[in-house]
C-alpha positions in Angstrom: 76.0 29.7 42.2 76.6 28.2 38.8 77.1 24.7 40.3 77.4 21.8 37.8 74.7 19.2 38.2 77.2 16.4 38.1 80.7 16.5 39.6 82.2 13.0 39.8 85.4 14.3 41.6 84.4 13.0 45.0 82.9 9.7 43.7 85.9 7.5 44.8 85.9 9.1 48.3 82.2 8.4 48.7 82.7 4.8 47.6 85.5 4.4 50.1 83.4 5.8 52.8 80.6 3.4 51.8 83.0 0.5 52.1 84.1 1.8 55.5 80.5 2.0 56.7 79.8 -1.5 55.4 82.9 -2.9 57.1 81.5 -2.6 60.6 78.3 -4.6 60.0 80.2 -7.2 58.0 82.8 -7.8 60.7 80.0 -8.0 63.3 78.2 -10.5 61.1 81.3 -12.6 60.5 82.0 -12.9 64.2 78.4 -13.7 65.1 78.0 -16.4 62.5 81.5 -17.9 62.5 80.2 -21.5 63.1 77.2 -21.3 60.8 76.9 -23.0 57.4 77.5 -20.9 54.2 73.8 -20.7 53.4 73.0 -19.6 56.9 75.7 -16.9 56.8 74.3 -15.7 53.4 70.8 -15.5 54.9 72.1 -13.6 57.8 73.9 -11.2 55.5 70.6 -10.8 53.5 68.6 -10.0 56.6 71.2 -7.5 57.8 71.2 -5.8 54.4 67.4 -5.8 54.5 67.3 -4.2 57.9 69.8 -1.4 56.9 67.9 -0.8 53.7 64.7 -0.4 55.6 66.5 2.2 57.7 67.8 3.9 54.6 64.3 4.1 53.1 63.1 5.8 56.3 66.1 8.2 56.3 65.3 9.0 52.7 61.7 9.9 53.7 63.2 12.1 56.5 65.4 13.8 53.9 62.3 14.5 51.8 60.2 15.6 54.7 62.8 18.1 55.9 63.1 19.6 52.4 66.7 18.5 52.4 66.6 16.8 48.9 68.4 19.8 47.4 70.6 20.5 50.4 73.5 19.8 48.1 72.6 21.0 44.6 75.0 18.6 42.8 75.7 14.9 42.7 77.3 12.8 44.1 79.1 15.2 46.4 78.3 18.6 47.8 79.6 21.5 45.7 82.3 19.1 44.4 83.4 18.0 47.9 82.9 14.7 49.7 81.3 16.4 52.7 79.6 19.7 53.6 82.8 20.6 55.5 84.6 21.1 52.2 81.7 23.1 50.9 81.0 25.3 53.9 81.8 28.5 52.0 79.5 27.7 49.1 76.7 26.6 51.5 77.2 29.7 53.6 76.8 31.9 50.5 73.7 30.1 49.4 72.2 30.2 52.9 73.0 33.9 53.2 71.3 34.6 49.9 68.2 32.5 50.8 68.0 31.8 54.5 64.9 29.6 54.1 66.0 28.2 50.7 66.8 24.6 49.8 70.5 24.9 50.7 71.5 25.3 54.4 74.2 23.7 56.5 71.7 21.4 58.3 70.0 20.3 55.1 73.3 19.7 53.4 74.3 17.3 56.2 71.0 15.5 56.1 71.4 15.0 52.3 75.0 13.8 52.5 74.3 11.4 55.4 71.6 9.9 53.2 74.2 9.5 50.4 76.7 8.0 52.8 74.2 5.4 54.0 73.2 4.6 50.5 76.8 4.0 49.6 77.2 1.6 52.5 74.1 -0.4 51.6 75.4 -0.5 48.0 78.6 -2.1 49.2 76.7 -4.7 51.3 74.6 -5.6 48.3 77.8 -6.0 46.2 79.2 -8.3 48.9 75.9 -10.3 48.9 76.1 -10.7 45.1 79.7 -11.9 45.2 79.1 -14.4 48.0 75.9 -15.7 46.3 78.0 -16.6 43.2 80.7 -18.2 45.3 78.2 -20.3 47.1 76.6 -21.3 43.8 80.0 -22.7 42.6 80.6 -24.8 45.6 79.7 -28.5 46.0 76.7 -27.5 48.1 73.7 -26.6 46.0 72.7 -23.0 46.5 69.2 -22.5 47.8 68.7 -19.3 45.9 69.8 -18.6 42.4 72.7 -16.0 42.4 70.8 -14.2 39.7 68.5 -12.8 42.4 71.4 -11.0 44.1 72.6 -9.9 40.7 69.2 -8.4 40.0 69.4 -6.7 43.4 72.8 -5.2 42.6 71.5 -3.9 39.3 68.4 -2.6 41.1 70.5 -0.6 43.6 72.6 0.9 40.8 69.4 2.0 39.1 68.2 3.4 42.5 71.4 5.4 42.7 70.7 6.8 39.2 67.2 7.9 40.3 68.8 9.5 43.4 71.0 11.5 41.1 68.1 12.5 38.9 66.1 13.6 42.0 68.8 16.2 42.6 69.6 17.2 39.0 65.9 17.5 38.0 65.1 19.6 41.1 62.7 17.2 42.9 60.7 16.4 39.7 57.6 14.6 41.2 57.6 11.6 38.9 61.4 11.0 39.6 61.0 11.4 43.3 58.1 8.9 43.4 60.0 6.4 41.3 63.0 6.8 43.7 60.7 6.0 46.6 59.2 2.9 44.7 62.8 1.8 43.9 63.6 1.7 47.6 60.5 -0.3 48.3 61.3 -2.7 45.4 64.8 -3.1 46.9 63.3 -4.2 50.2 61.0 -6.7 48.4 63.9 -8.2 46.5 65.9 -8.7 49.7 62.9 -10.1 51.5 62.2 -12.7 48.8 65.8 -13.9 49.0 65.8 -14.0 52.8 62.6 -16.1 52.8 64.1 -18.5 50.2 66.8 -19.4 52.7 64.2 -20.3 55.3 64.2 -24.1 55.8 60.5 -24.1 56.9 58.2 -22.9 54.1 54.6 -22.0 54.6 51.7 -24.2 53.8 48.7 -22.8 52.1 46.2 -23.3 49.2 46.5 -21.9 45.7 43.8 -19.5 46.5 45.8 -18.0 49.4 48.8 -17.7 47.1 46.8 -15.8 44.5 45.2 -13.7 47.2 48.6 -12.7 48.6 49.8 -11.8 45.1 46.7 -9.7 44.4 47.0 -7.9 47.8 50.6 -7.2 47.1 49.8 -5.7 43.7 47.1 -3.5 45.3 49.5 -2.4 48.0 52.2 -1.4 45.5 49.6 0.7 43.6 48.6 2.3 46.9 52.2 3.0 47.9 52.6 4.7 44.5 49.6 6.9 45.2 51.0 7.7 48.6 54.3 8.6 47.1 52.5 10.9 44.6 50.7 12.6 47.5 54.0 13.2 49.3 56.1 14.4 46.4 53.3 16.8 45.4 52.9 18.0 49.0 49.2 17.1 48.8 48.9 15.7 52.3 47.1 18.7 53.7 44.8 19.2 50.6 42.3 17.6 52.9 42.4 18.9 56.5 39.6 16.8 58.0 38.9 13.1 58.5 36.8 11.3 57.3 35.5 14.3 55.3 38.0 16.3 53.2 37.5 19.9 54.1 34.6 22.2 55.1 32.6 19.0 55.9 32.7 18.0 52.2 33.0 14.3 51.4 33.5 14.8 47.7 35.0 18.3 47.1 35.9 19.9 43.8 38.8 17.9 42.2 40.8 18.1 39.0 42.1 14.6 38.3 43.5 15.5 34.9 45.9 18.1 36.3 46.6 16.1 39.4 47.6 13.0 37.5 49.6 14.5 34.7 52.7 12.6 35.6 55.4 14.4 33.6 55.6 17.9 34.9 57.6 20.0 37.3 56.8 20.4 41.0 53.8 22.7 41.6 53.3 23.2 37.9 50.4 21.9 35.7 50.7 20.5 32.2 49.9 23.9 30.7 52.8 25.5 32.6 50.7 27.4 35.1 50.6 26.8 38.8 48.9 23.5 39.8 45.4 24.3 41.1 44.3 23.3 44.6 41.7 21.1 43.1 44.4 19.0 41.5 46.1 18.5 44.9 42.7 17.5 46.4 42.2 14.9 43.6 45.6 13.4 44.4 44.8 13.3 48.1 41.3 11.8 47.6 42.7 9.1 45.2 45.0 8.0 47.9 42.1 7.8 50.4 39.9 5.8 48.1 42.9 3.5 47.4 43.4 3.1 51.1 39.7 2.1 51.5 40.1 -0.6 48.8 43.4 -2.0 50.2 42.1 -1.9 53.8 39.0 -3.9 52.8 41.1 -6.4 50.8 43.6 -6.8 53.7 40.8 -7.5 56.2 39.3 -10.2 53.9 42.7 -11.8 53.3 43.6 -11.7 57.0 40.3 -13.4 57.8 41.1 -16.1 55.1 44.5 -16.7 56.6 43.0 -17.1 60.1 40.2 -19.5 58.8 42.7 -21.6 56.8 43.3 -23.9 59.7 47.0 -23.7 59.2 48.8 -22.9 62.5 51.8 -21.3 60.7 49.5 -18.8 58.9 47.6 -17.4 61.8 50.5 -15.2 63.1 50.7 -13.7 59.6 47.0 -12.7 59.9 47.7 -10.9 63.1 50.8 -9.1 61.7 48.8 -7.9 58.7 46.1 -6.6 61.0 48.6 -4.8 63.2 50.2 -3.1 60.2 46.7 -2.1 58.8 45.9 -0.5 62.2 49.3 1.3 62.2 48.7 2.7 58.7 45.2 3.9 59.5 46.3 5.7 62.7 49.4 7.2 61.2 47.6 8.3 58.0 44.8 9.9 59.9 47.4 11.6 62.2 49.1 13.2 59.1 45.8 14.9 58.3 44.4 16.0 61.7 47.9 16.9 63.2 49.0 18.9 60.2 51.5 16.4 58.8 54.1 16.1 61.6 57.4 14.4 60.6 56.9 11.6 63.2 53.5 10.6 61.7 54.8 10.9 58.2 57.8 8.7 58.9 55.5 6.2 60.7 53.3 6.1 57.7 56.2 5.5 55.3 57.6 2.8 57.6 54.2 1.1 57.8 53.9 1.0 54.0 57.4 -0.5 53.8 56.5 -3.1 56.5 53.2 -4.0 54.7 55.1 -4.7 51.4 57.8 -6.7 53.4 55.2 -8.9 55.2 53.3 -9.6 51.9 56.6 -10.4 50.1 57.7 -12.8 52.9 54.3 -14.4 53.0 54.1 -14.8 49.2 57.6 -16.2 48.9 56.9 -18.6 51.8 53.6 -19.8 50.2 55.3 -20.2 46.8 58.2 -22.1 48.4 55.8 -24.4 50.2 53.7 -25.3 47.1 56.9 -25.9 45.1 58.3 -28.3 47.7 54.9 -30.1 48.0 54.7 -30.5 44.2 58.3 -31.9 44.2 57.5 -34.3 47.0 54.4 -35.5 45.2 56.3 -36.0 42.0 58.9 -38.1 43.8 56.3 -40.2 45.6 54.4 -40.9 42.4 
């Protein structure tokens, strides 16, 4: 169709639509927390933004799973329009030429709704940043440095840039994976800030603090592997569980081709089609990573339960529930031929695991900081 990759014509319309979408949650929040203190209102805004960002991450996964990532082949609009309605002729022509291709009316709407939701979340984060700086300048000491919300604002701008590259670079696997990780990172930044406003920190030893940090790092690596599986469409490279395929526990694999990061979708480093053994290697690496993370999570949950701290035992149960959720949803992807519901459940479980660990780590860090401060004052 000769469509330009970037057409900034509809940018202001999309930003206005994002502000309109953000206005509803902001008005609801203002009415609900009219009598709350400024820090409490800021925490409520942070939690609301976190909730809507979680929804956005899931809708982004839905966009990818329905092959709608190129439903509009330009950015930020759709064939230079702010909605698929203005681009219906171009979409119809593309769909007529390739009925099962990347551009259809349905896929265009899925892609644009994702962009609308992302714009709304971006506006909420901008408001969060402005209010954080305003609170920091008042007589009341801010509980959270406004630089956290500033970092979050910069992060969401970077996330938008990766969203644009996802389209303009035609679902380049490394870019799509980084876009997924950017969404997870945004959730973690918001979770850290929300926990910092919590007046009751968690109590725990230095060992638990380091254990939570190690488990979070392992989980981030595992989520990265999961993103690499999804963006390379390697979920069904193994069609059995716990074996891979044909009863094999260790099938033929090509890790060099599978983990060549800078390459186009379905193409190896040498420019030829990516061999099936490379997809198998990607899938098996994720399974092995899952085994490591699952074992570490069980040990850490047991440590939390045995710590003797009443406020930590619920966290042990939450982590075990998420571990069970991830095991069942991951297995369902394989044995049920990758249904969208199971795939979305697995992505949501990964996001929830990172959120729980971030809240827990922030709470433990906050508790140890306050304990050290109290000890210094008493001495």
